[in-house]
GUDREN-17847 format. One record per residue (C-alpha): residue number from 1; residue in three letters; x, y, z. Coordinates in nm, 2 decimals. Layout:
+-----+-----+--------+--------+--------+
:   n : res :     px :     py :     pz :
+-----+-----+--------+--------+--------+
: NUM : ALA :      X :      Y :      Z :
...
+-----+-----+--------+--------+--------+
END
This chain:
+-----+-----+--------+--------+--------+
:   n : res :     px :     py :     pz :
+-----+-----+--------+--------+--------+
:   1 : MET :   5.42 : -24.92 :  -5.39 :
:   2 : THR :   5.47 : -24.54 :  -5.36 :
:   3 : THR :   5.74 : -24.29 :  -5.43 :
:   4 : GLN :   5.82 : -24.04 :  -5.15 :
:   5 : HIS :   6.09 : -23.78 :  -5.09 :
:   6 : GLY :   6.33 : -23.81 :  -4.80 :
:   7 : GLU :   6.49 : -23.52 :  -4.63 :
:   8 : LYS :   6.81 : -23.53 :  -4.83 :
:   9 : ALA :   7.01 : -23.75 :  -5.07 :
:  10 : HIS :   7.27 : -23.99 :  -4.95 :
:  11 : ASP :   7.63 : -23.88 :  -4.96 :
:  12 : PRO :   7.73 : -23.95 :  -5.32 :
:  13 : GLY :   8.08 : -24.07 :  -5.20 :
:  14 : GLN :   7.94 : -24.30 :  -4.94 :
:  15 : ALA :   8.02 : -24.67 :  -4.98 :
:  16 : LEU :   7.72 : -24.89 :  -5.06 :
:  17 : GLU :   7.81 : -25.12 :  -4.77 :
:  18 : ASP :   7.57 : -24.92 :  -4.55 :
:  19 : ARG :   7.48 : -25.11 :  -4.23 :
:  20 : ARG :   7.18 : -24.89 :  -4.12 :
:  21 : ALA :   6.86 : -25.06 :  -4.03 :
:  22 : PHE :   6.57 : -24.94 :  -4.24 :
:  23 : ASP :   6.22 : -24.90 :  -4.10 :
:  24 : GLU :   6.05 : -24.96 :  -4.43 :
:  25 : ALA :   6.12 : -25.16 :  -4.74 :
:  26 : HIS :   6.22 : -24.94 :  -5.04 :
:  27 : ILE :   6.43 : -24.91 :  -5.35 :
:  28 : ARG :   6.70 : -24.64 :  -5.35 :
:  29 : ILE :   6.82 : -24.52 :  -5.69 :
:  30 : ARG :   7.13 : -24.35 :  -5.84 :
:  31 : GLY :   6.92 : -24.18 :  -6.11 :
:  32 : ASP :   7.23 : -24.02 :  -6.27 :
:  33 : GLY :   7.42 : -24.34 :  -6.25 :
:  34 : ARG :   7.35 : -24.71 :  -6.33 :
:  35 : GLN :   7.26 : -24.86 :  -6.00 :
:  36 : LEU :   6.98 : -24.93 :  -5.76 :
:  37 : VAL :   6.94 : -25.11 :  -5.43 :
:  38 : ILE :   6.64 : -25.30 :  -5.31 :
:  39 : ASP :   6.61 : -25.29 :  -4.93 :
:  40 : THR :   6.36 : -25.51 :  -4.74 :
:  41 : GLY :   6.37 : -25.29 :  -4.43 :
:  42 : GLU :   6.56 : -25.55 :  -4.22 :
:  43 : GLU :   6.90 : -25.49 :  -4.08 :
:  44 : PRO :   7.17 : -25.68 :  -4.27 :
:  45 : GLU :   7.34 : -25.96 :  -4.07 :
:  46 : ALA :   7.61 : -26.02 :  -4.33 :
:  47 : ASP :   7.75 : -25.88 :  -4.65 :
:  48 : ASP :   7.49 : -25.76 :  -4.90 :
:  49 : LEU :   7.43 : -25.99 :  -5.20 :
:  50 : ASP :   7.53 : -25.81 :  -5.52 :
:  51 : VAL :   7.40 : -25.92 :  -5.85 :
:  52 : HIS :   7.54 : -25.79 :  -6.18 :
:  53 : PRO :   7.32 : -25.90 :  -6.47 :
:  54 : GLN :   7.54 : -25.83 :  -6.77 :
:  55 : ARG :   7.35 : -25.83 :  -7.10 :
:  56 : GLU :   7.62 : -25.67 :  -7.32 :
:  57 : SER :   7.71 : -25.99 :  -7.51 :
:  58 : GLY :   7.46 : -26.22 :  -7.67 :
:  59 : GLY :   7.20 : -26.17 :  -7.40 :
:  60 : ASP :   7.38 : -26.39 :  -7.15 :
:  61 : LEU :   7.35 : -26.31 :  -6.78 :
:  62 : GLU :   7.66 : -26.29 :  -6.57 :
:  63 : THR :   7.61 : -26.30 :  -6.19 :
:  64 : ASP :   7.85 : -26.28 :  -5.91 :
:  65 : ALA :   7.76 : -26.37 :  -5.55 :
:  66 : PRO :   8.01 : -26.28 :  -5.27 :
:  67 : THR :   8.21 : -26.51 :  -5.05 :
:  68 : PRO :   8.28 : -26.45 :  -4.68 :
:  69 : THR :   8.53 : -26.17 :  -4.61 :
:  70 : PRO :   8.88 : -26.33 :  -4.58 :
:  71 : GLN :   9.04 : -26.34 :  -4.24 :
:  72 : GLY :   9.40 : -26.39 :  -4.12 :
:  73 : ASP :   9.64 : -26.53 :  -4.38 :
:  74 : GLU :   9.36 : -26.54 :  -4.63 :
:  75 : GLN :   9.37 : -26.16 :  -4.64 :
:  76 : ARG :   9.69 : -26.18 :  -4.85 :
:  77 : ILE :   9.58 : -26.10 :  -5.20 :
:  78 : THR :   9.73 : -26.33 :  -5.46 :
:  79 : GLY :   9.48 : -26.30 :  -5.75 :
:  80 : PHE :   9.19 : -26.11 :  -5.90 :
:  81 : SER :   8.88 : -26.30 :  -5.79 :
:  82 : ALA :   8.52 : -26.28 :  -5.91 :
:  83 : ASP :   8.44 : -26.10 :  -5.58 :
:  84 : SER :   8.70 : -25.84 :  -5.65 :
:  85 : ARG :   8.58 : -25.79 :  -6.00 :
:  86 : ARG :   8.22 : -25.76 :  -5.87 :
:  87 : ARG :   8.33 : -25.48 :  -5.63 :
:  88 : LEU :   8.51 : -25.30 :  -5.90 :
:  89 : ARG :   8.21 : -25.31 :  -6.13 :
:  90 : ARG :   7.99 : -25.19 :  -5.84 :
:  91 : LYS :   8.21 : -24.89 :  -5.79 :
:  92 : MET :   8.22 : -24.80 :  -6.15 :
:  93 : TYR :   7.84 : -24.83 :  -6.19 :
:  94 : ALA :   7.81 : -24.57 :  -5.90 :
:  95 : ILE :   7.96 : -24.30 :  -6.13 :
:  96 : ARG :   7.75 : -24.06 :  -6.32 :
:  97 : ARG :   7.65 : -24.18 :  -6.66 :
:  98 : ASP :   7.75 : -23.85 :  -6.83 :
:  99 : ALA :   8.10 : -23.84 :  -6.67 :
: 100 : ASP :   8.36 : -23.84 :  -6.94 :
: 101 : GLY :   8.72 : -23.93 :  -6.87 :
: 102 : VAL :   9.06 : -23.99 :  -7.02 :
: 103 : PHE :   9.17 : -24.36 :  -7.05 :
: 104 : LEU :   9.54 : -24.43 :  -6.98 :
: 105 : THR :   9.74 : -24.74 :  -7.03 :
: 106 : LEU :  10.08 : -24.75 :  -6.85 :
: 107 : THR :  10.33 : -25.02 :  -6.95 :
: 108 : TYR :  10.69 : -25.13 :  -6.91 :
: 109 : HIS :  10.94 : -25.23 :  -7.17 :
: 110 : GLN :  11.27 : -25.36 :  -7.03 :
: 111 : THR :  11.23 : -25.34 :  -6.65 :
: 112 : ASN :  11.06 : -25.62 :  -6.46 :
: 113 : PRO :  10.90 : -25.47 :  -6.14 :
: 114 : THR :  10.71 : -25.67 :  -5.89 :
: 115 : CYS :  10.35 : -25.58 :  -5.83 :
: 116 : LYS :  10.45 : -25.39 :  -5.52 :
: 117 : GLU :  10.72 : -25.19 :  -5.71 :
: 118 : ALA :  10.48 : -25.12 :  -6.00 :
: 119 : LYS :  10.22 : -24.98 :  -5.76 :
: 120 : SER :  10.49 : -24.75 :  -5.61 :
: 121 : HIS :  10.55 : -24.63 :  -5.96 :
: 122 : LEU :  10.18 : -24.57 :  -6.01 :
: 123 : ASP :  10.16 : -24.37 :  -5.68 :
: 124 : ALA :  10.46 : -24.15 :  -5.78 :
: 125 : PHE :  10.31 : -24.10 :  -6.13 :
: 126 : TRP :   9.97 : -24.00 :  -5.99 :
: 127 : LYS :  10.13 : -23.74 :  -5.75 :
: 128 : ARG :  10.32 : -23.58 :  -6.04 :
: 129 : LEU :  10.02 : -23.59 :  -6.27 :
: 130 : THR :   9.79 : -23.44 :  -6.00 :
: 131 : ARG :  10.05 : -23.16 :  -5.92 :
: 132 : TRP :  10.10 : -23.08 :  -6.29 :
: 133 : LEU :   9.73 : -23.07 :  -6.38 :
: 134 : ASP :   9.66 : -22.86 :  -6.07 :
: 135 : GLU :   9.92 : -22.61 :  -6.19 :
: 136 : GLU :   9.74 : -22.61 :  -6.53 :
: 137 : ASP :   9.42 : -22.51 :  -6.35 :
: 138 : VAL :   9.25 : -22.83 :  -6.46 :
: 139 : GLY :   9.12 : -22.88 :  -6.11 :
: 140 : ARG :   9.12 : -23.18 :  -5.88 :
: 141 : ILE :   9.13 : -23.51 :  -6.06 :
: 142 : SER :   9.04 : -23.87 :  -5.97 :
: 143 : CYS :   9.07 : -24.21 :  -6.12 :
: 144 : ILE :   8.98 : -24.57 :  -6.10 :
: 145 : TRP :   9.28 : -24.79 :  -6.18 :
: 146 : LYS :   9.32 : -25.16 :  -6.26 :
: 147 : MET :   9.64 : -25.37 :  -6.27 :
: 148 : GLU :   9.68 : -25.64 :  -6.53 :
: 149 : PRO :   9.96 : -25.88 :  -6.62 :
: 150 : GLN :  10.14 : -25.83 :  -6.95 :
: 151 : ARG :  10.23 : -26.13 :  -7.15 :
: 152 : ARG :  10.57 : -26.16 :  -6.99 :
: 153 : GLY :  10.42 : -26.15 :  -6.65 :
: 154 : VAL :  10.50 : -25.78 :  -6.58 :
: 155 : PRO :  10.23 : -25.55 :  -6.45 :
: 156 : HIS :  10.07 : -25.28 :  -6.65 :
: 157 : PHE :   9.78 : -25.04 :  -6.55 :
: 158 : HIS :   9.46 : -24.91 :  -6.70 :
: 159 : LEU :   9.33 : -24.59 :  -6.56 :
: 160 : VAL :   9.01 : -24.39 :  -6.62 :
: 161 : VAL :   9.10 : -24.03 :  -6.51 :
: 162 : TYR :   8.81 : -23.80 :  -6.43 :
: 163 : GLY :   8.84 : -23.42 :  -6.44 :
: 164 : PRO :   9.04 : -23.33 :  -6.75 :
: 165 : GLN :   8.89 : -23.35 :  -7.10 :
: 166 : PHE :   9.24 : -23.39 :  -7.25 :
: 167 : ILE :   9.59 : -23.49 :  -7.14 :
: 168 : PRO :   9.88 : -23.45 :  -7.37 :
: 169 : ALA :  10.03 : -23.79 :  -7.44 :
: 170 : ARG :  10.38 : -23.66 :  -7.46 :
: 171 : LYS :  10.36 : -23.51 :  -7.11 :
: 172 : VAL :  10.20 : -23.82 :  -6.96 :
: 173 : SER :  10.47 : -24.04 :  -7.12 :
: 174 : ARG :  10.75 : -23.83 :  -6.98 :
: 175 : LEU :  10.60 : -23.84 :  -6.63 :
: 176 : TRP :  10.56 : -24.22 :  -6.64 :
: 177 : HIS :  10.90 : -24.27 :  -6.79 :
: 178 : GLU :  11.06 : -24.07 :  -6.51 :
: 179 : VAL :  10.91 : -24.27 :  -6.23 :
: 180 : THR :  10.97 : -24.61 :  -6.38 :
: 181 : GLY :  11.35 : -24.57 :  -6.43 :
: 182 : GLU :  11.32 : -24.75 :  -6.77 :
: 183 : PRO :  11.66 : -24.74 :  -6.95 :
: 184 : ASP :  11.51 : -24.76 :  -7.30 :
: 185 : HIS :  11.45 : -24.42 :  -7.45 :
: 186 : ARG :  11.17 : -24.58 :  -7.66 :
: 187 : HIS :  10.97 : -24.63 :  -7.35 :
: 188 : ARG :  10.94 : -24.25 :  -7.31 :
: 189 : LYS :  10.75 : -24.24 :  -7.65 :
: 190 : ALA :  10.56 : -24.57 :  -7.63 :
: 191 : GLY :  10.51 : -24.65 :  -7.26 :
: 192 : VAL :  10.18 : -24.48 :  -7.24 :
: 193 : ASP :   9.86 : -24.49 :  -7.44 :
: 194 : VAL :   9.61 : -24.20 :  -7.40 :
: 195 : GLU :   9.25 : -24.22 :  -7.53 :
: 196 : ARG :   8.95 : -23.99 :  -7.47 :
: 197 : ALA :   8.68 : -24.19 :  -7.30 :
: 198 : VAL :   8.35 : -24.04 :  -7.40 :
: 199 : ASN :   8.08 : -24.19 :  -7.18 :
: 200 : GLU :   7.77 : -24.18 :  -7.39 :
: 201 : ASP :   7.51 : -24.25 :  -7.13 :
: 202 : GLY :   7.72 : -24.49 :  -6.92 :
: 203 : LYS :   7.87 : -24.70 :  -7.20 :
: 204 : LEU :   8.22 : -24.63 :  -7.07 :
: 205 : THR :   8.16 : -24.89 :  -6.81 :
: 206 : ALA :   8.08 : -25.15 :  -7.07 :
: 207 : TYR :   8.38 : -25.05 :  -7.27 :
: 208 : LEU :   8.60 : -25.11 :  -6.97 :
: 209 : GLY :   8.44 : -25.44 :  -6.91 :
: 210 : LYS :   8.68 : -25.62 :  -7.15 :
: 211 : TYR :   8.96 : -25.52 :  -6.91 :
: 212 : MET :   8.79 : -25.69 :  -6.62 :
: 213 : ALA :   8.64 : -26.00 :  -6.77 :
: 214 : GLU :   8.93 : -26.23 :  -6.69 :
: 215 : THR :   8.99 : -26.34 :  -6.33 :
: 216 : TYR :   9.31 : -26.49 :  -6.19 :
: 217 : ASP :   9.36 : -26.73 :  -5.91 :
: 218 : GLU :   9.72 : -26.61 :  -5.90 :
: 219 : TRP :   9.96 : -26.39 :  -6.09 :
: 220 : PRO :  10.06 : -26.57 :  -6.42 :
: 221 : ASN :  10.43 : -26.56 :  -6.31 :
: 222 : GLU :  10.55 : -26.84 :  -6.09 :
: 223 : ASP :  10.79 : -26.60 :  -5.91 :
: 224 : THR :  10.50 : -26.38 :  -5.80 :
: 225 : THR :  10.30 : -26.51 :  -5.50 :
: 226 : TYR :  10.16 : -26.19 :  -5.35 :
: 227 : THR :  10.01 : -25.92 :  -5.56 :
: 228 : GLY :   9.82 : -25.69 :  -5.33 :
: 229 : ARG :   9.51 : -25.51 :  -5.46 :
: 230 : TRP :   9.45 : -25.53 :  -5.83 :
: 231 : TRP :   9.24 : -25.21 :  -5.85 :
: 232 : GLY :   9.17 : -24.90 :  -5.65 :
: 233 : VAL :   9.04 : -24.54 :  -5.65 :
: 234 : LYS :   9.26 : -24.23 :  -5.63 :
: 235 : GLY :   9.12 : -23.88 :  -5.55 :
: 236 : ARG :   8.82 : -24.05 :  -5.41 :
: 237 : ASP :   8.66 : -23.72 :  -5.29 :
: 238 : HIS :   8.67 : -23.59 :  -5.65 :
: 239 : VAL :   8.52 : -23.89 :  -5.83 :
: 240 : PRO :   8.20 : -23.79 :  -6.01 :
: 241 : TRP :   7.98 : -24.02 :  -5.80 :
: 242 : ALA :   7.61 : -24.03 :  -5.89 :
: 243 : PRO :   7.42 : -23.92 :  -5.58 :
: 244 : TRP :   7.14 : -24.12 :  -5.44 :
: 245 : ASP :   6.80 : -23.97 :  -5.54 :
: 246 : ASN :   6.59 : -23.80 :  -5.28 :
: 247 : ALA :   6.29 : -24.00 :  -5.40 :
: 248 : LYS :   6.26 : -24.36 :  -5.31 :
: 249 : VAL :   6.02 : -24.63 :  -5.42 :
: 250 : TYR :   5.86 : -24.77 :  -5.11 :
: 251 : LEU :   5.74 : -25.13 :  -5.11 :
: 252 : ASP :   5.56 : -25.36 :  -4.88 :
: 253 : GLN :   5.82 : -25.58 :  -4.71 :
: 254 : ASN :   5.67 : -25.90 :  -4.85 :
: 255 : GLU :   5.67 : -25.74 :  -5.19 :
: 256 : ALA :   6.04 : -25.65 :  -5.16 :
: 257 : LYS :   6.13 : -26.00 :  -5.05 :
: 258 : ARG :   5.93 : -26.15 :  -5.33 :
: 259 : LEU :   6.10 : -25.92 :  -5.59 :
: 260 : ILE :   6.45 : -26.02 :  -5.46 :
: 261 : ARG :   6.36 : -26.39 :  -5.46 :
: 262 : GLN :   6.22 : -26.36 :  -5.81 :
: 263 : LEU :   6.53 : -26.18 :  -5.95 :
: 264 : LEU :   6.77 : -26.43 :  -5.78 :
: 265 : ASP :   6.57 : -26.72 :  -5.93 :
: 266 : GLU :   6.57 : -26.55 :  -6.27 :
: 267 : TRP :   6.94 : -26.50 :  -6.27 :
: 268 : GLY :   7.02 : -26.84 :  -6.14 :
: 269 : ILE :   7.17 : -26.74 :  -5.81 :
: 270 : ASP :   7.20 : -27.04 :  -5.58 :
: 271 : ILE :   7.12 : -26.95 :  -5.22 :
: 272 : PRO :   6.97 : -27.16 :  -4.94 :
: 273 : SER :   6.60 : -27.23 :  -4.96 :
: 274 : GLY :   6.40 : -26.97 :  -4.76 :
: 275 : VAL :   6.69 : -26.73 :  -4.73 :
: 276 : ILE :   6.62 : -26.38 :  -4.86 :
: 277 : PRO :   6.91 : -26.12 :  -4.85 :
: 278 : PRO :   6.80 : -25.80 :  -4.67 :
: 279 : SER :   6.95 : -25.59 :  -4.95 :
: 280 : LEU :   7.02 : -25.65 :  -5.32 :
: 281 : CYS :   7.24 : -25.42 :  -5.53 :
: 282 : ILE :   7.16 : -25.42 :  -5.91 :
: 283 : CYS :   7.38 : -25.26 :  -6.17 :
: 284 : THR :   7.18 : -25.17 :  -6.48 :
: 285 : ARG :   7.26 : -25.13 :  -6.84 :
: 286 : GLY :   7.13 : -24.78 :  -6.86 :
: 287 : ASP :   6.90 : -24.55 :  -6.67 :
: 288 : PRO :   6.80 : -24.73 :  -6.35 :
: 289 : HIS :   6.45 : -24.56 :  -6.37 :
: 290 : ASP :   6.40 : -24.76 :  -6.69 :
: 291 : TRP :   6.47 : -25.08 :  -6.50 :
: 292 : ILE :   6.21 : -24.97 :  -6.24 :
: 293 : ASP :   5.95 : -24.91 :  -6.51 :
: 294 : GLU :   6.02 : -25.25 :  -6.67 :
: 295 : HIS :   6.03 : -25.46 :  -6.36 :
: 296 : LEU :   5.79 : -25.29 :  -6.13 :
: 297 : PHE :   5.54 : -25.04 :  -6.28 :
: 298 : ALA :   5.48 : -25.24 :  -6.59 :
: 299 : GLU :   5.40 : -25.55 :  -6.38 :
: 300 : ALA :   5.17 : -25.34 :  -6.15 :
: 301 : SER :   4.98 : -25.19 :  -6.44 :
: 302 : GLY :   4.94 : -25.54 :  -6.60 :
+-----+-----+--------+--------+--------+
END
């Protein structure tokens, strides 16, 4: 295996669902992030197989393999599936490990909005927050948001806002209170929680993992049958994506296939015998170069 430099790095904001055919097997790396992709050099015929080995708790492995893209009536989103959680994690692990943020939690007190109404409130809140911070010369901001059900079945939101190092809780609370139409004045003081989210070499993603661990087949409220998306990205062009490194690790195609097969077997991913996905995305605990050293170079030197 060899490391060579391409002409330029991939667009850092480009989605990983890249359908190009590759002439050679290689590993592409987000060196400033926590992600790498093993490509066999064959053109994908279906969705890439993503594997997320999570070793944060007790050394257990957690792996998520995708299901076919829903069609027709199945496109109506009614719950937060393992596939959706996998895509959210994949997006978060594409962010720079050194990117700090501000963690917001937005809640309701007396009102009972539907998921659709709550997301309209979120959109209005984001527009006001963006306009206010732009006036304060903070610069363009972005966020990854996640919707969760409160105990009484009402939505609330978690946001990681990138760009500002600090957002006054009083101001954020006023903006959220104004768009929700909450009648209780106490909501203005307690409807928002603001916390500085220091990344510390990518640990922010693990910290947020507790807000993604639980999946839902449906919203835990019998009156809610359609939820729409449970998460999303705002200010996408300003998210601190980790760019793809210019340098790639080139492999023999048989070696790339063997590595993918070995990893899938190790992580207990059940796929048909003889089937090797053309591309495998791996989200790492820390620096992806350390993963390369551990799984490739150490083996080669041994």
